[in-house]
N, C-alpha and C positions, 0 to 999 in steps of 0.2 A: 423419867423424872425431870422436871424443869429445874434449871439452875437458879432462876430468878422468879420472884413473885411480884406481880404488878398490882397497884392499888389506885382506885379513883374514889376520892372522898372517904377513904378508910375501908372501902369494900374491896375484897380480893377479886380481880378480874383477869381475863386472859390478855395477852399482848394485843391481840386483834381488837378486843373490846376497848382497850386503852387507846389505841391509835384512832379508832372511829370516834371516840368521845373527844379526843384531842383535836381531831379534824373539825368537829362541830364548833370548837372554841376559836379556831383560826380563821375567822372571817374578817374581811376588811370592807370598809365603805367605799364604793366606787363613785356613785353619783345619786342625785335625787331627781326623779321625774315629777314635775308639777302638774297637777290637774286643778280645775277650778275649786274643788272642795278640799283636796288633800294632797300631800306629797308622799311619794313612794320612794323609799331608799333602796338602791340597788347594791347588793352585797356580792362579794366574790371571795373565793377561797384563796388564802395567802399561803402559797406553797413554801416560800422561804421561811416564814415564821414557824410553820408546822415542822419543817425539817430541823430547825434550830432547837425548838422545844423538845422534840423527840430525842435529839442527840443529848440534850441536857438531862433528860430522864434516864437515858442509857448510862450516863456518867454517874448517876446516883443523886442528882440534884432534885430537890422537891420543887415542883412547879405549881404556882397558884395562878389560875386564869379565871377571873370572875369569881364564881362561887365554887369552882372545881379545883381539887388538889390532886396532882398526879405525882406518883413516886414509885420507885422500884427498890426492892430489898433482895439480898442474897439469901437463898434457902440454906440453912445450916443443917447438916445431916447428923 
């Protein structure tokens, strides 16, 4: 039995699913490549932000990133 229950946008998920969804939200803009007709933004994964937000979720803080809400609750037996 798990000691904690994780939620993303109010839906119960596993910790693995929560971390993968949180990783998707932790992108940072690196640069823009310009072509004659359009610009392409280059994004990179922000490891420091991901680790900070994951620690905050583990402490019990509700994290809001964009349209996603991440939280953890203790399972009461």
